[in-house]
C-alpha positions in Angstrom: 30.5 62.8 -20.7 31.1 60.6 -23.6 28.7 58.0 -24.9 31.7 55.1 -24.2 32.0 57.1 -20.4 27.9 56.3 -19.5 27.5 53.0 -17.8 24.9 50.8 -19.5 25.1 52.5 -22.9 26.2 50.9 -26.1 28.7 52.2 -27.8 28.7 53.0 -31.9 31.6 50.6 -32.0 29.6 48.0 -30.2 26.6 48.6 -32.4 28.4 47.9 -35.4 30.0 45.0 -33.9 26.5 43.4 -33.2 25.4 44.8 -36.8 28.3 42.7 -38.6 28.1 39.6 -36.2 24.3 39.2 -35.2 25.4 36.1 -33.0 26.4 39.0 -30.5 23.1 40.7 -30.2 20.7 39.4 -27.1 18.2 38.6 -29.7 20.2 36.7 -32.5 18.7 33.2 -31.9 15.1 34.7 -32.2 16.0 36.8 -35.5 17.8 33.6 -37.0 14.8 31.9 -36.4 12.7 34.3 -37.7 14.7 34.5 -40.6 14.8 31.1 -41.3 11.2 30.7 -41.3 10.3 33.4 -43.6 13.0 32.1 -46.0 11.6 28.8 -46.5 8.0 28.9 -45.3 7.0 25.8 -47.0 9.7 23.9 -45.7 9.0 24.9 -41.9 5.3 24.2 -42.4 5.8 20.8 -43.7 8.0 19.7 -41.2 5.7 21.2 -38.7 2.8 19.6 -39.8 5.0 16.3 -39.9 6.0 16.8 -36.4 2.1 17.0 -35.5 1.1 14.1 -37.3 4.0 11.7 -35.9 3.0 12.9 -32.4 -0.7 12.1 -33.1 0.1 9.0 -34.5 2.1 7.8 -31.5 -0.3 9.0 -29.4 -3.0 6.5 -30.9 -0.1 3.9 -30.6 0.2 4.5 -26.9 -3.3 4.6 -26.2 -3.9 1.4 -28.6 -1.2 -0.4 -26.2 -2.1 1.0 -23.1 -3.5 -2.2 -21.4 -0.1 -3.9 -22.3 1.7 -0.9 -20.8 0.0 -1.1 -17.2 0.6 -4.9 -17.1 4.5 -3.9 -17.7 4.2 -1.4 -15.3 2.2 -3.7 -12.6 5.0 -6.4 -13.4 7.6 -3.9 -12.5 6.4 -3.2 -9.1 5.8 -6.4 -8.3 9.6 -7.4 -9.2 10.4 -4.4 -7.0 8.5 -6.1 -4.4 9.8 -9.4 -4.6 13.4 -7.4 -4.7 14.1 -7.5 -0.5 13.6 -11.0 -0.7 16.3 -11.7 -3.1 18.3 -9.3 -1.1 17.2 -11.1 2.0 19.1 -14.2 0.3 22.1 -12.6 -0.9 22.7 -11.4 2.9 22.5 -14.8 3.8 25.3 -15.8 1.6 23.4 -17.0 -1.5 24.8 -15.5 -4.9 22.5 -12.9 -7.0 21.7 -15.9 -9.4 20.8 -18.3 -6.9 18.7 -15.7 -4.8 16.5 -14.9 -7.7 16.1 -18.6 -8.2 14.7 -19.7 -4.7 12.3 -16.6 -4.9 11.2 -17.4 -8.4 10.6 -21.2 -6.9 9.1 -19.8 -3.7 6.4 -17.7 -5.9 5.8 -20.7 -8.1 5.2 -22.9 -5.2 3.3 -20.2 -3.7 0.9 -19.7 -6.7 0.4 -23.7 -7.4 -0.8 -24.1 -3.7 -3.3 -21.6 -4.0 -4.7 -23.0 -7.1 -4.6 -26.8 -5.6 -5.3 -26.2 -2.2 -7.6 -22.6 -2.2 -9.2 -22.4 -5.1 -11.7 -25.1 -5.0 -12.7 -24.3 -1.6 -13.3 -20.9 -2.2 -15.1 -21.8 -5.2 -17.4 -24.3 -3.3 -17.9 -21.4 -0.5 -18.9 -18.6 -3.4 -21.6 -21.2 -4.8 -22.7 -21.8 -1.2 -22.8 -18.1 -0.8 -24.6 -17.5 -4.2 -27.3 -20.4 -3.2 -28.1 -18.8 0.2 -28.4 -15.3 -1.4 -32.0 -15.5 -1.9 -32.8 -16.3 1.7 -30.5 -13.7 3.3 -32.5 -11.2 0.8 -35.6 -12.3 2.5 -34.0 -11.9 6.2 -32.9 -8.3 5.1 -36.6 -7.5 4.4 -37.4 -8.4 7.7 -34.8 -6.7 9.6 -36.5 -3.6 10.8 -33.8 -1.1 10.2 -33.9 -2.4 6.2 -37.9 -1.8 6.4 -37.4 1.7 8.0 -34.7 2.3 4.6 -37.1 0.4 2.4 -40.1 2.8 3.4 -38.1 6.0 2.7 -35.9 4.7 -0.2 -37.8 1.8 -1.6 -34.8 0.0 -2.0 -36.2 -3.5 -1.8 -39.1 -3.1 -3.9 -36.8 -1.7 -7.0 -34.5 -4.5 -6.3 -37.0 -7.2 -7.1 -38.9 -5.1 -9.7 -35.5 -5.3 -11.9 -34.9 -9.1 -11.2 -38.4 -9.8 -12.2 -38.4 -7.5 -15.1 -39.0 -8.9 -18.6 -35.6 -7.9 -19.8 -33.8 -9.4 -16.8 -33.1 -12.9 -19.0 -31.4 -10.8 -21.8 -29.5 -8.8 -19.0 -28.3 -11.9 -17.5 -27.4 -13.7 -20.6 -25.2 -10.7 -21.7 -23.9 -10.4 -18.0 -23.0 -14.4 -18.3 -21.0 -14.1 -21.2 -19.5 -10.9 -20.3 -18.4 -12.5 -16.8 -17.3 -15.2 -19.1 -15.0 -13.2 -21.1 -13.7 -10.9 -18.1 -12.5 -14.2 -16.5 -10.5 -15.0 -19.4 -9.1 -11.7 -20.0 -8.4 -11.7 -16.4 -6.5 -14.9 -16.4 -4.6 -14.1 -19.1 -3.5 -10.9 -17.9 -2.4 -12.7 -14.7 -0.3 -15.2 -16.7 1.4 -12.1 -18.5 2.1 -10.3 -15.2 3.6 -13.5 -13.4 5.9 -13.7 -16.6 7.1 -10.2 -16.6 7.4 -10.4 -13.2 9.5 -13.4 -12.9 11.5 -11.9 -15.8 12.2 -8.4 -14.4 12.8 -9.8 -11.3 15.9 -11.9 -12.9 17.2 -9.2 -15.0 16.2 -6.3 -12.5 20.1 -5.2 -11.7 20.6 -4.9 -15.5 17.5 -3.1 -16.4 18.6 -0.3 -13.8 22.2 -0.4 -15.0 20.8 0.2 -18.8 18.5 3.1 -17.6 21.3 4.7 -15.4 23.4 4.9 -18.4 20.9 7.6 -20.1 22.2 9.9 -17.5 25.1 12.3 -18.1 28.3 10.6 -16.5 28.8 13.5 -14.0 25.6 13.0 -12.4 25.1 9.1 -13.0 26.0 8.2 -9.3 23.9 10.3 -8.0 20.9 9.1 -10.2 21.8 5.6 -9.4 21.8 6.2 -5.7 18.0 7.9 -6.0 17.0 5.2 -8.3 18.1 2.5 -6.0 16.5 4.1 -3.2 13.4 4.5 -5.2 13.3 0.6 -6.2 14.0 -0.3 -2.5 10.8 2.0 -1.4 8.8 0.4 -3.9 9.6 -2.8 -2.9 9.0 -2.2 0.7 5.6 -0.7 -0.1 4.8 -3.8 -2.2 5.8 -6.3 0.2 4.4 -4.5 3.3 0.9 -4.4 1.4 0.9 -7.9 1.1 1.6 -8.5 4.6 -1.2 -6.1 6.2 -3.3 -7.8 3.5 -2.2 -11.0 4.5 -3.1 -9.8 8.7 -6.6 -8.8 7.4 -7.0 -12.3 5.9 -6.1 -14.2 8.6 -8.0 -12.2 11.2 -11.0 -12.5 9.3 -10.4 -16.2 8.8 -10.1 -16.9 12.5 -12.9 -14.6 13.5 -15.5 -16.2 11.0 -14.7 -19.4 12.3 -15.0 -18.0 16.1 -18.8 -16.6 15.3 -19.9 -20.0 13.6 -19.3 -18.6 9.7 -16.7 -21.2 9.2 -18.5 -22.6 5.9 -17.7 -19.1 4.3 -14.5 -18.3 6.0 -12.1 -19.0 3.4 -14.0 -17.4 0.5 -14.6 -14.1 2.6 -11.2 -13.9 4.1 -9.9 -13.9 0.5 -12.3 -11.1 -0.2 -11.3 -9.3 2.9 -7.3 -9.5 1.7 -8.0 -8.7 -1.8 -9.8 -5.5 -0.9 -7.5 -4.5 1.6 -4.9 -3.7 -0.7 -6.9 -0.9 -2.2 -5.6 2.1 -0.3 -8.4 4.2 1.7 -11.5 2.3 0.9 -10.3 -1.4 0.6 -10.8 -2.3 4.1 -13.9 -0.6 4.6 -15.6 -2.5 1.8 -14.3 -5.7 3.0 -16.2 -5.0 6.5 -19.3 -4.2 4.6 -19.3 -7.3 2.8 -18.6 -9.7 5.9 -21.0 -7.7 7.9 -23.7 -7.7 5.5 -23.6 -11.4 5.2 -23.5 -11.6 9.0 -26.5 -9.7 9.2 -28.3 -11.7 6.8 -27.4 -14.6 9.0 -28.5 -13.3 12.5 -28.6 -9.9 13.8 -26.2 -11.1 16.9 -23.7 -12.4 13.9 -23.8 -8.9 12.3 -23.3 -6.8 15.2 -20.1 -8.8 16.1 -18.9 -8.5 12.7 -19.6 -4.5 12.9 -17.6 -4.6 16.2 -14.8 -6.7 15.3 -13.8 -4.5 11.8 -14.2 -1.2 13.9 -11.7 -2.9 16.5 -9.6 -4.3 14.0 -9.4 -1.2 11.4 -8.5 1.0 14.5 -5.5 -1.6 15.0 -4.6 -2.0 11.8 -4.3 1.7 10.9 -2.4 2.8 14.2 -0.5 -0.3 14.8 0.2 -2.9 11.8 0.2 -0.2 9.1 2.6 2.4 10.6 5.3 -0.5 11.7 5.2 -2.2 8.5 5.2 1.1 6.1 7.4 3.3 8.5 10.4 2.6 6.2 8.9 2.8 2.7 6.1 5.3 2.6 7.4 8.7 4.2 4.6 10.9 2.7 1.9 13.1 4.3 -1.7 11.6 4.6 -3.1 14.3 2.4 -0.9 13.5 -0.3 -1.8 9.8 -0.1 -5.2 10.7 -0.4 -4.8 13.3 -3.5 -2.6 10.3 -5.1 -4.8 7.7 -4.7 -7.7 9.8 -5.9 -5.7 10.9 -9.0 -4.5 7.3 -9.6 -8.2 6.1 -9.2 -9.3 8.4 -11.6 -6.5 7.6 -14.1 -6.5 3.8 -14.2 -9.0 2.7 -11.5 -8.2 0.2 -8.6 -4.6 -0.3 -10.6 -4.2 3.1 -10.5 -5.0 3.6 -7.1 -2.4 0.9 -5.7 0.1 1.8 -8.0 -0.2 5.9 -6.9 1.0 5.7 -3.7 4.7 4.3 -4.4 4.7 6.8 -7.3 3.7 9.6 -5.3 6.2 8.4 -2.5 9.0 8.7 -5.6 7.9 12.0 -6.7 8.7 13.2 -3.2 11.8 11.8 -2.9 12.9 13.4 -6.2 11.7 16.5 -5.1 13.9 16.1 -1.7 16.8 14.7 -3.7 17.1 16.7 -6.4 14.8 20.0 -6.9 15.2 21.4 -3.2 18.8 21.1 -2.9 19.2 23.0 -6.4 16.5 25.6 -4.8 18.6 25.6 -1.9 21.8 26.9 -3.7 20.3 29.8 -5.9 
């Protein structure tokens, strides 16, 4: 049998054609790249070093503006969270422009009412809590359970030694300055986020349309469909988290007035609502803060706080949260935990807040793009 008749064998004529035309050979691209490197080693090395330097410079630039990038991402998420409200007014017959204006007016009105009506009350109650903190500390020291823990771990003695130490003045002064800087920085960041959120809300459709233009024309409709679904899910999650936190704050407010802690109710309800937004541990942290203050006031009040939050957290976990989040976050509980831990490790509290909708978006892309492509193989 000749070479031409043997299956899988390369004939002499084919070898000659491959030698004359290297592009026919299977490893022709690798050979061509190797020839280029060997022929121009200085040029290749120069451009490789230049590329590495540009990558290093861009990495440093991104790190230097990382805080601004975080603010932009937060504003995008908040704009997506307000998008369902815009859609609500659009379904009622308003145009897109008027719907955006109505939502912006409602947001600005809510912010104004918060600062005018609630901030002074919260500030007074926080000052009242700070004034009563030493008395509560002494009452905790007289509690039998606390005394047992103190006998084992010497908690109270260490705390007292720290407070009366000689360097505490410098530490407090530094802390006061640090708190002042932190407050100013937080207010500035909040103002930037509000402005960016309103801007992104007004131009969200244009931003989405511009982003979809980067997709190939043959796949643009699918990309826009997936992108719109991701934005809708993020909006549903953000608005749902706000509703859940609002329920926690209102429930705490009513409960504290019932048990006789009305003088601290607004401040503690605001703390519980803010902490409830944090995934996994936020509700527990809020319950611990309120319960500790309740125990310091009286053991009966502390026990009532513990019982209330045990019952309420069961209600929130199994009734409120599933009903509110059923349409926005369709991901397993283990993925929620892992995503929240990774987000908290990368960006702290902000990362934990953004991790769950980000994980939901990634899972949606996997279901809509990766899985169908794997099924066709």
